[in-house]
PDB file of N, CA, C and O in Angstrom:
ATOM      1  N   MET A   1       0.815  -1.187   0.000  1.00  0.00           N
ATOM      2  CA  MET A   1       0.000   0.000   0.000  1.00  0.00           C
ATOM      3  C   MET A   1       0.866   1.262   0.000  1.00  0.00           C
ATOM      4  O   MET A   1       0.478   2.288  -0.559  1.00  0.00           O
ATOM      5  N   ARG A   2       2.016   1.181   0.616  1.00  0.00           N
ATOM      6  CA  ARG A   2       2.914   2.327   0.663  1.00  0.00           C
ATOM      7  C   ARG A   2       3.400   2.714  -0.730  1.00  0.00           C
ATOM      8  O   ARG A   2       3.729   3.875  -0.973  1.00  0.00           O
ATOM      9  N   PHE A   3       3.445   1.750  -1.641  1.00  0.00           N
ATOM     10  CA  PHE A   3       3.867   2.023  -3.011  1.00  0.00           C
ATOM     11  C   PHE A   3       2.758   2.721  -3.798  1.00  0.00           C
ATOM     12  O   PHE A   3       3.037   3.621  -4.591  1.00  0.00           O
ATOM     13  N   VAL A   4       1.516   2.319  -3.588  1.00  0.00           N
ATOM     14  CA  VAL A   4       0.401   2.825  -4.386  1.00  0.00           C
ATOM     15  C   VAL A   4      -0.133   4.152  -3.857  1.00  0.00           C
ATOM     16  O   VAL A   4      -0.504   5.019  -4.649  1.00  0.00           O
ATOM     17  N   SER A   5      -0.181   4.327  -2.568  1.00  0.00           N
ATOM     18  CA  SER A   5      -0.836   5.501  -1.977  1.00  0.00           C
ATOM     19  C   SER A   5      -0.324   6.834  -2.505  1.00  0.00           C
ATOM     20  O   SER A   5      -1.146   7.670  -2.879  1.00  0.00           O
ATOM     21  N   PRO A   6       0.967   7.083  -2.560  1.00  0.00           N
ATOM     22  CA  PRO A   6       1.411   8.379  -3.082  1.00  0.00           C
ATOM     23  C   PRO A   6       1.077   8.574  -4.553  1.00  0.00           C
ATOM     24  O   PRO A   6       0.962   9.706  -5.023  1.00  0.00           O
ATOM     25  N   GLY A   7       0.923   7.492  -5.268  1.00  0.00           N
ATOM     26  CA  GLY A   7       0.671   7.598  -6.688  1.00  0.00           C
ATOM     27  C   GLY A   7      -0.777   7.838  -7.063  1.00  0.00           C
ATOM     28  O   GLY A   7      -1.066   8.185  -8.209  1.00  0.00           O
ATOM     29  N   VAL A   8      -1.691   7.662  -6.127  1.00  0.00           N
ATOM     30  CA  VAL A   8      -3.105   7.808  -6.457  1.00  0.00           C
ATOM     31  C   VAL A   8      -3.415   9.235  -6.903  1.00  0.00           C
ATOM     32  O   VAL A   8      -4.167   9.431  -7.857  1.00  0.00           O
ATOM     33  N   TYR A   9      -2.857  10.214  -6.239  1.00  0.00           N
ATOM     34  CA  TYR A   9      -3.065  11.597  -6.658  1.00  0.00           C
ATOM     35  C   TYR A   9      -2.456  11.821  -8.041  1.00  0.00           C
ATOM     36  O   TYR A   9      -3.023  12.535  -8.868  1.00  0.00           O
ATOM     37  N   SER A  10      -1.318  11.218  -8.283  1.00  0.00           N
ATOM     38  CA  SER A  10      -0.682  11.362  -9.587  1.00  0.00           C
ATOM     39  C   SER A  10      -1.536  10.755 -10.691  1.00  0.00           C
ATOM     40  O   SER A  10      -1.546  11.258 -11.815  1.00  0.00           O
ATOM     41  N   VAL A  11      -2.253   9.680 -10.381  1.00  0.00           N
ATOM     42  CA  VAL A  11      -3.162   9.101 -11.366  1.00  0.00           C
ATOM     43  C   VAL A  11      -4.168  10.156 -11.799  1.00  0.00           C
ATOM     44  O   VAL A  11      -4.424  10.322 -12.992  1.00  0.00           O
ATOM     45  N   TYR A  12      -4.728  10.857 -10.849  1.00  0.00           N
ATOM     46  CA  TYR A  12      -5.687  11.913 -11.165  1.00  0.00           C
ATOM     47  C   TYR A  12      -5.025  13.009 -12.002  1.00  0.00           C
ATOM     48  O   TYR A  12      -5.555  13.407 -13.039  1.00  0.00           O
ATOM     49  N   VAL A  13      -3.878  13.488 -11.553  1.00  0.00           N
ATOM     50  CA  VAL A  13      -3.211  14.598 -12.239  1.00  0.00           C
ATOM     51  C   VAL A  13      -2.820  14.218 -13.665  1.00  0.00           C
ATOM     52  O   VAL A  13      -2.985  15.018 -14.586  1.00  0.00           O
ATOM     53  N   ILE A  14      -2.311  13.024 -13.849  1.00  0.00           N
ATOM     54  CA  ILE A  14      -1.861  12.607 -15.176  1.00  0.00           C
ATOM     55  C   ILE A  14      -3.043  12.379 -16.110  1.00  0.00           C
ATOM     56  O   ILE A  14      -3.038  12.868 -17.240  1.00  0.00           O
ATOM     57  N   HIS A  15      -4.041  11.653 -15.661  1.00  0.00           N
ATOM     58  CA  HIS A  15      -5.070  11.244 -16.613  1.00  0.00           C
ATOM     59  C   HIS A  15      -6.064  12.342 -16.957  1.00  0.00           C
ATOM     60  O   HIS A  15      -6.802  12.200 -17.932  1.00  0.00           O
ATOM     61  N   VAL A  16      -6.116  13.432 -16.197  1.00  0.00           N
ATOM     62  CA  VAL A  16      -7.015  14.521 -16.582  1.00  0.00           C
ATOM     63  C   VAL A  16      -6.296  15.639 -17.344  1.00  0.00           C
ATOM     64  O   VAL A  16      -6.931  16.594 -17.792  1.00  0.00           O
ATOM     65  N   HIS A  17      -5.003  15.524 -17.487  1.00  0.00           N
ATOM     66  CA  HIS A  17      -4.269  16.551 -18.225  1.00  0.00           C
ATOM     67  C   HIS A  17      -4.645  16.473 -19.701  1.00  0.00           C
ATOM     68  O   HIS A  17      -4.547  15.403 -20.301  1.00  0.00           O
ATOM     69  N   PRO A  18      -5.073  17.588 -20.297  1.00  0.00           N
ATOM     70  CA  PRO A  18      -5.578  17.542 -21.675  1.00  0.00           C
ATOM     71  C   PRO A  18      -4.558  17.093 -22.715  1.00  0.00           C
ATOM     72  O   PRO A  18      -4.939  16.501 -23.725  1.00  0.00           O
ATOM     73  N   LYS A  19      -3.297  17.353 -22.497  1.00  0.00           N
ATOM     74  CA  LYS A  19      -2.288  16.968 -23.496  1.00  0.00           C
ATOM     75  C   LYS A  19      -1.831  15.525 -23.323  1.00  0.00           C
ATOM     76  O   LYS A  19      -1.168  14.972 -24.201  1.00  0.00           O
ATOM     77  N   VAL A  20      -2.178  14.919 -22.204  1.00  0.00           N
ATOM     78  CA  VAL A  20      -1.750  13.544 -21.963  1.00  0.00           C
ATOM     79  C   VAL A  20      -2.828  12.555 -22.369  1.00  0.00           C
ATOM     80  O   VAL A  20      -2.566  11.650 -23.162  1.00  0.00           O
ATOM     81  N   PHE A  21      -4.019  12.708 -21.847  1.00  0.00           N
ATOM     82  CA  PHE A  21      -5.031  11.678 -22.043  1.00  0.00           C
ATOM     83  C   PHE A  21      -6.110  12.063 -23.031  1.00  0.00           C
ATOM     84  O   PHE A  21      -6.640  11.190 -23.718  1.00  0.00           O
ATOM     85  N   TRP A  22      -6.454  13.324 -23.131  1.00  0.00           N
ATOM     86  CA  TRP A  22      -7.585  13.710 -23.973  1.00  0.00           C
ATOM     87  C   TRP A  22      -7.159  14.211 -25.343  1.00  0.00           C
ATOM     88  O   TRP A  22      -7.867  15.012 -25.954  1.00  0.00           O
ATOM     89  N   SER A  23      -6.024  13.756 -25.833  1.00  0.00           N
ATOM     90  CA  SER A  23      -5.596  14.137 -27.169  1.00  0.00           C
ATOM     91  C   SER A  23      -6.454  13.409 -28.207  1.00  0.00           C
ATOM     92  O   SER A  23      -7.125  12.428 -27.883  1.00  0.00           O
ATOM     93  N   GLU A  24      -6.431  13.879 -29.424  1.00  0.00           N
ATOM     94  CA  GLU A  24      -7.220  13.253 -30.498  1.00  0.00           C
ATOM     95  C   GLU A  24      -6.795  11.806 -30.736  1.00  0.00           C
ATOM     96  O   GLU A  24      -7.620  10.967 -31.098  1.00  0.00           O
ATOM     97  N   ASP A  25      -5.515  11.515 -30.535  1.00  0.00           N
ATOM     98  CA  ASP A  25      -5.032  10.145 -30.736  1.00  0.00           C
ATOM     99  C   ASP A  25      -5.668   9.187 -29.732  1.00  0.00           C
ATOM    100  O   ASP A  25      -6.085   8.087 -30.093  1.00  0.00           O
ATOM    101  N   ILE A  26      -5.737   9.604 -28.496  1.00  0.00           N
ATOM    102  CA  ILE A  26      -6.332   8.756 -27.456  1.00  0.00           C
ATOM    103  C   ILE A  26      -7.830   8.615 -27.693  1.00  0.00           C
ATOM    104  O   ILE A  26      -8.372   7.515 -27.585  1.00  0.00           O
ATOM    105  N   ILE A  27      -8.502   9.713 -28.013  1.00  0.00           N
ATOM    106  CA  ILE A  27      -9.943   9.659 -28.268  1.00  0.00           C
ATOM    107  C   ILE A  27     -10.237   8.724 -29.438  1.00  0.00           C
ATOM    108  O   ILE A  27     -11.235   8.003 -29.412  1.00  0.00           O
ATOM    109  N   ALA A  28      -9.389   8.725 -30.458  1.00  0.00           N
ATOM    110  CA  ALA A  28      -9.582   7.855 -31.618  1.00  0.00           C
ATOM    111  C   ALA A  28      -9.529   6.380 -31.239  1.00  0.00           C
ATOM    112  O   ALA A  28     -10.161   5.553 -31.895  1.00  0.00           O
ATOM    113  N   LEU A  29      -8.784   6.040 -30.189  1.00  0.00           N
ATOM    114  CA  LEU A  29      -8.728   4.644 -29.746  1.00  0.00           C
ATOM    115  C   LEU A  29     -10.086   4.142 -29.259  1.00  0.00           C
ATOM    116  O   LEU A  29     -10.366   2.945 -29.325  1.00  0.00           O
ATOM    117  N   PHE A  30     -10.925   5.049 -28.772  1.00  0.00           N
ATOM    118  CA  PHE A  30     -12.207   4.650 -28.205  1.00  0.00           C
ATOM    119  C   PHE A  30     -13.363   4.728 -29.201  1.00  0.00           C
ATOM    120  O   PHE A  30     -14.480   4.330 -28.870  1.00  0.00           O
ATOM    121  N   ARG A  31     -13.125   5.220 -30.387  1.00  0.00           N
ATOM    122  CA  ARG A  31     -14.203   5.332 -31.382  1.00  0.00           C
ATOM    123  C   ARG A  31     -14.821   3.985 -31.754  1.00  0.00           C
ATOM    124  O   ARG A  31     -16.032   3.934 -31.970  1.00  0.00           O
ATOM    125  N   PRO A  32     -14.061   2.893 -31.841  1.00  0.00           N
ATOM    126  CA  PRO A  32     -14.688   1.597 -32.162  1.00  0.00           C
ATOM    127  C   PRO A  32     -15.728   1.158 -31.118  1.00  0.00           C
ATOM    128  O   PRO A  32     -16.583   0.323 -31.412  1.00  0.00           O
ATOM    129  N   TRP A  33     -15.657   1.710 -29.920  1.00  0.00           N
ATOM    130  CA  TRP A  33     -16.619   1.332 -28.880  1.00  0.00           C
ATOM    131  C   TRP A  33     -18.040   1.704 -29.279  1.00  0.00           C
ATOM    132  O   TRP A  33     -18.993   1.152 -28.729  1.00  0.00           O
ATOM    133  N   ASP A  34     -18.203   2.616 -30.209  1.00  0.00           N
ATOM    134  CA  ASP A  34     -19.538   3.048 -30.628  1.00  0.00           C
ATOM    135  C   ASP A  34     -20.387   1.887 -31.136  1.00  0.00           C
ATOM    136  O   ASP A  34     -21.610   1.908 -31.005  1.00  0.00           O
ATOM    137  N   SER A  35     -19.755   0.894 -31.705  1.00  0.00           N
ATOM    138  CA  SER A  35     -20.497  -0.224 -32.285  1.00  0.00           C
ATOM    139  C   SER A  35     -20.566  -1.447 -31.361  1.00  0.00           C
ATOM    140  O   SER A  35     -21.150  -2.462 -31.741  1.00  0.00           O
ATOM    141  N   TRP A  36     -19.995  -1.374 -30.180  1.00  0.00           N
ATOM    142  CA  TRP A  36     -19.989  -2.513 -29.271  1.00  0.00           C
ATOM    143  C   TRP A  36     -21.282  -2.576 -28.478  1.00  0.00           C
ATOM    144  O   TRP A  36     -21.985  -1.578 -28.320  1.00  0.00           O
ATOM    145  N   ASN A  37     -21.584  -3.783 -27.976  1.00  0.00           N
ATOM    146  CA  ASN A  37     -22.760  -3.913 -27.112  1.00  0.00           C
ATOM    147  C   ASN A  37     -22.382  -3.542 -25.668  1.00  0.00           C
ATOM    148  O   ASN A  37     -21.208  -3.349 -25.354  1.00  0.00           O
ATOM    149  N   GLY A  38     -23.377  -3.447 -24.813  1.00  0.00           N
ATOM    150  CA  GLY A  38     -23.179  -2.960 -23.446  1.00  0.00           C
ATOM    151  C   GLY A  38     -22.189  -3.770 -22.634  1.00  0.00           C
ATOM    152  O   GLY A  38     -21.384  -3.202 -21.895  1.00  0.00           O
ATOM    153  N   LEU A  39     -22.234  -5.104 -22.758  1.00  0.00           N
ATOM    154  CA  LEU A  39     -21.332  -5.951 -21.978  1.00  0.00           C
ATOM    155  C   LEU A  39     -19.878  -5.727 -22.389  1.00  0.00           C
ATOM    156  O   LEU A  39     -18.993  -5.653 -21.536  1.00  0.00           O
ATOM    157  N   HIS A  40     -19.635  -5.619 -23.686  1.00  0.00           N
ATOM    158  CA  HIS A  40     -18.264  -5.379 -24.156  1.00  0.00           C
ATOM    159  C   HIS A  40     -17.754  -4.009 -23.698  1.00  0.00           C
ATOM    160  O   HIS A  40     -16.597  -3.866 -23.304  1.00  0.00           O
ATOM    161  N   ILE A  41     -18.621  -3.021 -23.756  1.00  0.00           N
ATOM    162  CA  ILE A  41     -18.216  -1.683 -23.310  1.00  0.00           C
ATOM    163  C   ILE A  41     -17.910  -1.686 -21.823  1.00  0.00           C
ATOM    164  O   ILE A  41     -16.929  -1.077 -21.394  1.00  0.00           O
ATOM    165  N   PHE A  42     -18.737  -2.365 -21.026  1.00  0.00           N
ATOM    166  CA  PHE A  42     -18.503  -2.440 -19.582  1.00  0.00           C
ATOM    167  C   PHE A  42     -17.160  -3.108 -19.287  1.00  0.00           C
ATOM    168  O   PHE A  42     -16.384  -2.606 -18.474  1.00  0.00           O
ATOM    169  N   ALA A  43     -16.884  -4.231 -19.940  1.00  0.00           N
ATOM    170  CA  ALA A  43     -15.608  -4.931 -19.738  1.00  0.00           C
ATOM    171  C   ALA A  43     -14.434  -4.057 -20.184  1.00  0.00           C
ATOM    172  O   ALA A  43     -13.401  -4.007 -19.517  1.00  0.00           O
ATOM    173  N   ALA A  44     -14.601  -3.373 -21.311  1.00  0.00           N
ATOM    174  CA  ALA A  44     -13.530  -2.509 -21.813  1.00  0.00           C
ATOM    175  C   ALA A  44     -13.292  -1.330 -20.871  1.00  0.00           C
ATOM    176  O   ALA A  44     -12.152  -0.908 -20.681  1.00  0.00           O
ATOM    177  N   MET A  45     -14.352  -0.804 -20.289  1.00  0.00           N
ATOM    178  CA  MET A  45     -14.198   0.307 -19.336  1.00  0.00           C
ATOM    179  C   MET A  45     -13.415  -0.138 -18.111  1.00  0.00           C
ATOM    180  O   MET A  45     -12.522   0.575 -17.651  1.00  0.00           O
ATOM    181  N   LEU A  46     -13.740  -1.310 -17.579  1.00  0.00           N
ATOM    182  CA  LEU A  46     -13.003  -1.809 -16.416  1.00  0.00           C
ATOM    183  C   LEU A  46     -11.533  -2.042 -16.748  1.00  0.00           C
ATOM    184  O   LEU A  46     -10.646  -1.652 -15.988  1.00  0.00           O
ATOM    185  N   LEU A  47     -11.288  -2.674 -17.879  1.00  0.00           N
ATOM    186  CA  LEU A  47      -9.903  -2.938 -18.291  1.00  0.00           C
ATOM    187  C   LEU A  47      -9.155  -1.632 -18.538  1.00  0.00           C
ATOM    188  O   LEU A  47      -8.003  -1.492 -18.126  1.00  0.00           O
ATOM    189  N   THR A  48      -9.789  -0.690 -19.197  1.00  0.00           N
ATOM    190  CA  THR A  48      -9.156   0.600 -19.464  1.00  0.00           C
ATOM    191  C   THR A  48      -8.825   1.329 -18.169  1.00  0.00           C
ATOM    192  O   THR A  48      -7.743   1.901 -18.036  1.00  0.00           O
ATOM    193  N   ALA A  49      -9.750   1.312 -17.217  1.00  0.00           N
ATOM    194  CA  ALA A  49      -9.502   1.972 -15.936  1.00  0.00           C
ATOM    195  C   ALA A  49      -8.309   1.339 -15.227  1.00  0.00           C
ATOM    196  O   ALA A  49      -7.470   2.046 -14.668  1.00  0.00           O
ATOM    197  N   LEU A  50      -8.231   0.021 -15.247  1.00  0.00           N
ATOM    198  CA  LEU A  50      -7.102  -0.658 -14.608  1.00  0.00           C
ATOM    199  C   LEU A  50      -5.783  -0.349 -15.304  1.00  0.00           C
ATOM    200  O   LEU A  50      -4.764  -0.142 -14.646  1.00  0.00           O
ATOM    201  N   VAL A  51      -5.800  -0.318 -16.625  1.00  0.00           N
ATOM    202  CA  VAL A  51      -4.580  -0.021 -17.383  1.00  0.00           C
ATOM    203  C   VAL A  51      -4.132   1.417 -17.147  1.00  0.00           C
ATOM    204  O   VAL A  51      -2.948   1.669 -16.923  1.00  0.00           O
ATOM    205  N   VAL A  52      -5.080   2.369 -17.198  1.00  0.00           N
ATOM    206  CA  VAL A  52      -4.731   3.774 -16.959  1.00  0.00           C
ATOM    207  C   VAL A  52      -4.172   3.934 -15.550  1.00  0.00           C
ATOM    208  O   VAL A  52      -3.162   4.610 -15.358  1.00  0.00           O
ATOM    209  N   PHE A  53      -4.817   3.320 -14.569  1.00  0.00           N
ATOM    210  CA  PHE A  53      -4.335   3.395 -13.191  1.00  0.00           C
ATOM    211  C   PHE A  53      -2.927   2.817 -13.080  1.00  0.00           C
ATOM    212  O   PHE A  53      -2.052   3.428 -12.468  1.00  0.00           O
ATOM    213  N   GLY A  54      -2.709   1.653 -13.664  1.00  0.00           N
ATOM    214  CA  GLY A  54      -1.396   1.013 -13.599  1.00  0.00           C
ATOM    215  C   GLY A  54      -0.306   1.824 -14.275  1.00  0.00           C
ATOM    216  O   GLY A  54       0.786   1.981 -13.728  1.00  0.00           O
ATOM    217  N   VAL A  55      -0.597   2.336 -15.455  1.00  0.00           N
ATOM    218  CA  VAL A  55       0.399   3.142 -16.176  1.00  0.00           C
ATOM    219  C   VAL A  55       0.736   4.405 -15.393  1.00  0.00           C
ATOM    220  O   VAL A  55       1.905   4.776 -15.287  1.00  0.00           O
ATOM    221  N   CYS A  56      -0.274   5.062 -14.848  1.00  0.00           N
ATOM    222  CA  CYS A  56      -0.027   6.292 -14.086  1.00  0.00           C
ATOM    223  C   CYS A  56       0.766   6.013 -12.812  1.00  0.00           C
ATOM    224  O   CYS A  56       1.630   6.807 -12.440  1.00  0.00           O
ATOM    225  N   ILE A  57       0.487   4.902 -12.144  1.00  0.00           N
ATOM    226  CA  ILE A  57       1.252   4.521 -10.946  1.00  0.00           C
ATOM    227  C   ILE A  57       2.713   4.285 -11.320  1.00  0.00           C
ATOM    228  O   ILE A  57       3.614   4.733 -10.611  1.00  0.00           O
ATOM    229  N   VAL A  58       2.950   3.588 -12.422  1.00  0.00           N
ATOM    230  CA  VAL A  58       4.324   3.325 -12.862  1.00  0.00           C
ATOM    231  C   VAL A  58       5.022   4.636 -13.225  1.00  0.00           C
ATOM    232  O   VAL A  58       6.185   4.831 -12.870  1.00  0.00           O
ATOM    233  N   LEU A  59       4.332   5.535 -13.925  1.00  0.00           N
ATOM    234  CA  LEU A  59       4.927   6.836 -14.255  1.00  0.00           C
ATOM    235  C   LEU A  59       5.289   7.612 -12.997  1.00  0.00           C
ATOM    236  O   LEU A  59       6.353   8.229 -12.938  1.00  0.00           O
ATOM    237  N   ASP A  60       4.423   7.591 -11.995  1.00  0.00           N
ATOM    238  CA  ASP A  60       4.727   8.302 -10.764  1.00  0.00           C
ATOM    239  C   ASP A  60       5.902   7.654 -10.034  1.00  0.00           C
ATOM    240  O   ASP A  60       6.738   8.352  -9.459  1.00  0.00           O
ATOM    241  N   PHE A  61       5.969   6.332 -10.055  1.00  0.00           N
ATOM    242  CA  PHE A  61       7.098   5.640  -9.437  1.00  0.00           C
ATOM    243  C   PHE A  61       8.402   6.049 -10.109  1.00  0.00           C
ATOM    244  O   PHE A  61       9.401   6.303  -9.435  1.00  0.00           O
ATOM    245  N   LEU A  62       8.391   6.112 -11.447  1.00  0.00           N
ATOM    246  CA  LEU A  62       9.588   6.526 -12.179  1.00  0.00           C
ATOM    247  C   LEU A  62       9.942   7.980 -11.884  1.00  0.00           C
ATOM    248  O   LEU A  62      11.120   8.322 -11.776  1.00  0.00           O
ATOM    249  N   ARG A  63       8.928   8.841 -11.752  1.00  0.00           N
ATOM    250  CA  ARG A  63       9.166  10.245 -11.389  1.00  0.00           C
ATOM    251  C   ARG A  63       9.821  10.339 -10.018  1.00  0.00           C
ATOM    252  O   ARG A  63      10.753  11.120  -9.826  1.00  0.00           O
ATOM    253  N   GLN A  64       9.342   9.554  -9.070  1.00  0.00           N
ATOM    254  CA  GLN A  64       9.932   9.562  -7.731  1.00  0.00           C
ATOM    255  C   GLN A  64      11.382   9.119  -7.767  1.00  0.00           C
ATOM    256  O   GLN A  64      12.233   9.722  -7.114  1.00  0.00           O
ATOM    257  N   ARG A  65      11.669   8.076  -8.522  1.00  0.00           N
ATOM    258  CA  ARG A  65      13.052   7.586  -8.631  1.00  0.00           C
ATOM    259  C   ARG A  65      13.958   8.630  -9.287  1.00  0.00           C
ATOM    260  O   ARG A  65      15.095   8.830  -8.859  1.00  0.00           O
ATOM    261  N   LEU A  66      13.448   9.294 -10.330  1.00  0.00           N
ATOM    262  CA  LEU A  66      14.219  10.325 -11.018  1.00  0.00           C
ATOM    263  C   LEU A  66      14.507  11.493 -10.084  1.00  0.00           C
ATOM    264  O   LEU A  66      15.632  11.990 -10.039  1.00  0.00           O
ATOM    265  N   PHE A  67      13.498  11.935  -9.338  1.00  0.00           N
ATOM    266  CA  PHE A  67      13.689  13.035  -8.396  1.00  0.00           C
ATOM    267  C   PHE A  67      14.694  12.648  -7.314  1.00  0.00           C
ATOM    268  O   PHE A  67      15.534  13.458  -6.923  1.00  0.00           O
ATOM    269  N   ARG A  68      14.604  11.409  -6.834  1.00  0.00           N
ATOM    270  CA  ARG A  68      15.535  10.955  -5.805  1.00  0.00           C
ATOM    271  C   ARG A  68      16.956  10.905  -6.347  1.00  0.00           C
ATOM    272  O   ARG A  68      17.899  11.315  -5.670  1.00  0.00           O
ATOM    273  N   ALA A  69      17.108  10.403  -7.568  1.00  0.00           N
ATOM    274  CA  ALA A  69      18.439  10.295  -8.182  1.00  0.00           C
ATOM    275  C   ALA A  69      19.036  11.669  -8.466  1.00  0.00           C
ATOM    276  O   ALA A  69      20.249  11.847  -8.360  1.00  0.00           O
ATOM    277  N   ALA A  70      18.205  12.635  -8.823  1.00  0.00           N
ATOM    278  CA  ALA A  70      18.683  13.981  -9.141  1.00  0.00           C
ATOM    279  C   ALA A  70      18.851  14.844  -7.895  1.00  0.00           C
ATOM    280  O   ALA A  70      19.379  15.953  -7.979  1.00  0.00           O
ATOM    281  N   GLY A  71      18.412  14.355  -6.751  1.00  0.00           N
ATOM    282  CA  GLY A  71      18.538  15.112  -5.505  1.00  0.00           C
ATOM    283  C   GLY A  71      17.468  16.174  -5.333  1.00  0.00           C
ATOM    284  O   GLY A  71      17.570  17.020  -4.445  1.00  0.00           O
ATOM    285  N   ILE A  72      16.450  16.139  -6.167  1.00  0.00           N
ATOM    286  CA  ILE A  72      15.393  17.141  -6.079  1.00  0.00           C
ATOM    287  C   ILE A  72      14.597  16.992  -4.791  1.00  0.00           C
ATOM    288  O   ILE A  72      14.165  17.984  -4.204  1.00  0.00           O
ATOM    289  N   ASP A  73      14.403  15.742  -4.349  1.00  0.00           N
ATOM    290  CA  ASP A  73      13.643  15.545  -3.115  1.00  0.00           C
ATOM    291  C   ASP A  73      14.366  16.150  -1.909  1.00  0.00           C
ATOM    292  O   ASP A  73      13.730  16.734  -1.031  1.00  0.00           O
ATOM    293  N   ARG A  74      15.687  16.010  -1.868  1.00  0.00           N
ATOM    294  CA  ARG A  74      16.447  16.601  -0.750  1.00  0.00           C
ATOM    295  C   ARG A  74      16.431  18.124  -0.817  1.00  0.00           C
ATOM    296  O   ARG A  74      16.299  18.792   0.209  1.00  0.00           O
ATOM    297  N   ALA A  75      16.565  18.670  -2.016  1.00  0.00           N
ATOM    298  CA  ALA A  75      16.529  20.122  -2.180  1.00  0.00           C
ATOM    299  C   ALA A  75      15.160  20.672  -1.797  1.00  0.00           C
ATOM    300  O   ALA A  75      15.069  21.719  -1.156  1.00  0.00           O
ATOM    301  N   ALA A  76      14.107  19.982  -2.180  1.00  0.00           N
ATOM    302  CA  ALA A  76      12.753  20.422  -1.824  1.00  0.00           C
ATOM    303  C   ALA A  76      12.545  20.353  -0.315  1.00  0.00           C
ATOM    304  O   ALA A  76      11.885  21.218   0.261  1.00  0.00           O
ATOM    305  N   GLU A  77      13.098  19.341   0.319  1.00  0.00           N
ATOM    306  CA  GLU A  77      12.982  19.221   1.781  1.00  0.00           C
ATOM    307  C   GLU A  77      13.728  20.353   2.479  1.00  0.00           C
ATOM    308  O   GLU A  77      13.223  20.927   3.443  1.00  0.00           O
ATOM    309  N   ARG A  78      14.923  20.676   1.998  1.00  0.00           N
ATOM    310  CA  ARG A  78      15.675  21.793   2.587  1.00  0.00           C
ATOM    311  C   ARG A  78      14.943  23.113   2.391  1.00  0.00           C
ATOM    312  O   ARG A  78      14.882  23.930   3.310  1.00  0.00           O
ATOM    313  N   LEU A  79      14.388  23.328   1.204  1.00  0.00           N
ATOM    314  CA  LEU A  79      13.622  24.542   0.937  1.00  0.00           C
ATOM    315  C   LEU A  79      12.388  24.616   1.838  1.00  0.00           C
ATOM    316  O   LEU A  79      12.049  25.685   2.345  1.00  0.00           O
ATOM    317  N   SER A  80      11.730  23.493   2.031  1.00  0.00           N
ATOM    318  CA  SER A  80      10.568  23.450   2.906  1.00  0.00           C
ATOM    319  C   SER A  80      10.960  23.765   4.353  1.00  0.00           C
ATOM    320  O   SER A  80      10.262  24.515   5.036  1.00  0.00           O
ATOM    321  N   ASP A  81      12.064  23.199   4.815  1.00  0.00           N
ATOM    322  CA  ASP A  81      12.539  23.480   6.173  1.00  0.00           C
ATOM    323  C   ASP A  81      12.893  24.956   6.333  1.00  0.00           C
ATOM    324  O   ASP A  81      12.548  25.570   7.343  1.00  0.00           O
ATOM    325  N   TRP A  82      13.577  25.527   5.344  1.00  0.00           N
ATOM    326  CA  TRP A  82      13.955  26.938   5.407  1.00  0.00           C
ATOM    327  C   TRP A  82      12.715  27.824   5.421  1.00  0.00           C
ATOM    328  O   TRP A  82      12.634  28.774   6.200  1.00  0.00           O
ATOM    329  N   THR A  83      11.755  27.513   4.562  1.00  0.00           N
ATOM    330  CA  THR A  83      10.518  28.303   4.497  1.00  0.00           C
ATOM    331  C   THR A  83       9.754  28.229   5.804  1.00  0.00           C
ATOM    332  O   THR A  83       9.249  29.243   6.287  1.00  0.00           O
ATOM    333  N   GLU A  84       9.664  27.050   6.378  1.00  0.00           N
ATOM    334  CA  GLU A  84       8.958  26.901   7.658  1.00  0.00           C
ATOM    335  C   GLU A  84       9.660  27.688   8.756  1.00  0.00           C
ATOM    336  O   GLU A  84       9.003  28.361   9.551  1.00  0.00           O
ATOM    337  N   ALA A  85      10.978  27.613   8.810  1.00  0.00           N
ATOM    338  CA  ALA A  85      11.719  28.359   9.826  1.00  0.00           C
ATOM    339  C   ALA A  85      11.544  29.865   9.618  1.00  0.00           C
ATOM    340  O   ALA A  85      11.407  30.610  10.588  1.00  0.00           O
ATOM    341  N   PHE A  86      11.549  30.310   8.381  1.00  0.00           N
ATOM    342  CA  PHE A  86      11.372  31.728   8.080  1.00  0.00           C
ATOM    343  C   PHE A  86       9.992  32.210   8.520  1.00  0.00           C
ATOM    344  O   PHE A  86       9.863  33.263   9.145  1.00  0.00           O
ATOM    345  N   VAL A  87       8.971  31.439   8.193  1.00  0.00           N
ATOM    346  CA  VAL A  87       7.593  31.823   8.547  1.00  0.00           C
ATOM    347  C   VAL A  87       7.415  31.785  10.061  1.00  0.00           C
ATOM    348  O   VAL A  87       6.794  32.685  10.625  1.00  0.00           O
ATOM    349  N   ARG A  88       7.936  30.784  10.716  1.00  0.00           N
ATOM    350  CA  ARG A  88       7.803  30.695  12.185  1.00  0.00           C
ATOM    351  C   ARG A  88       8.512  31.873  12.860  1.00  0.00           C
ATOM    352  O   ARG A  88       8.027  32.399  13.862  1.00  0.00           O
ATOM    353  N   ALA A  89       9.654  32.285  12.316  1.00  0.00           N
ATOM    354  CA  ALA A  89      10.384  33.410  12.914  1.00  0.00           C
ATOM    355  C   ALA A  89       9.613  34.707  12.746  1.00  0.00           C
ATOM    356  O   ALA A  89       9.719  35.597  13.590  1.00  0.00           O
ATOM    357  N   ARG A  90       8.857  34.832  11.701  1.00  0.00           N
ATOM    358  CA  ARG A  90       8.087  36.045  11.446  1.00  0.00           C
ATOM    359  C   ARG A  90       6.763  36.064  12.199  1.00  0.00           C
ATOM    360  O   ARG A  90       6.280  37.132  12.576  1.00  0.00           O
ATOM    361  N   ILE A  91       6.173  34.897  12.419  1.00  0.00           N
ATOM    362  CA  ILE A  91       4.852  34.830  13.045  1.00  0.00           C
ATOM    363  C   ILE A  91       4.947  34.783  14.566  1.00  0.00           C
ATOM    364  O   ILE A  91       4.188  35.468  15.251  1.00  0.00           O
ATOM    365  N   PHE A  92       5.869  33.983  15.103  1.00  0.00           N
ATOM    366  CA  PHE A  92       5.908  33.765  16.556  1.00  0.00           C
ATOM    367  C   PHE A  92       6.957  34.592  17.210  1.00  0.00           C
ATOM    368  O   PHE A  92       7.124  34.529  18.428  1.00  0.00           O
TER     369      PHE A  92
END
């Protein structure tokens, strides 16, 4: 669960981005569904949802590994610590 949980938000962010999922190429993949019966469409929807979820989870996993390898996660943590200390010094 620790592997999937951080990626769930990324699934949302990736699959609703207009240049990633809603391009004309992707929409064209679903045009044959117009002639399918209800059972086939239902099965295809479930399979598509699972595939989209899986691909997005893998993409997020690769993004995390890339950020870790590039040191971006450590830099972001240091920036977050500095910002918190700055705000606390100004507020309290």
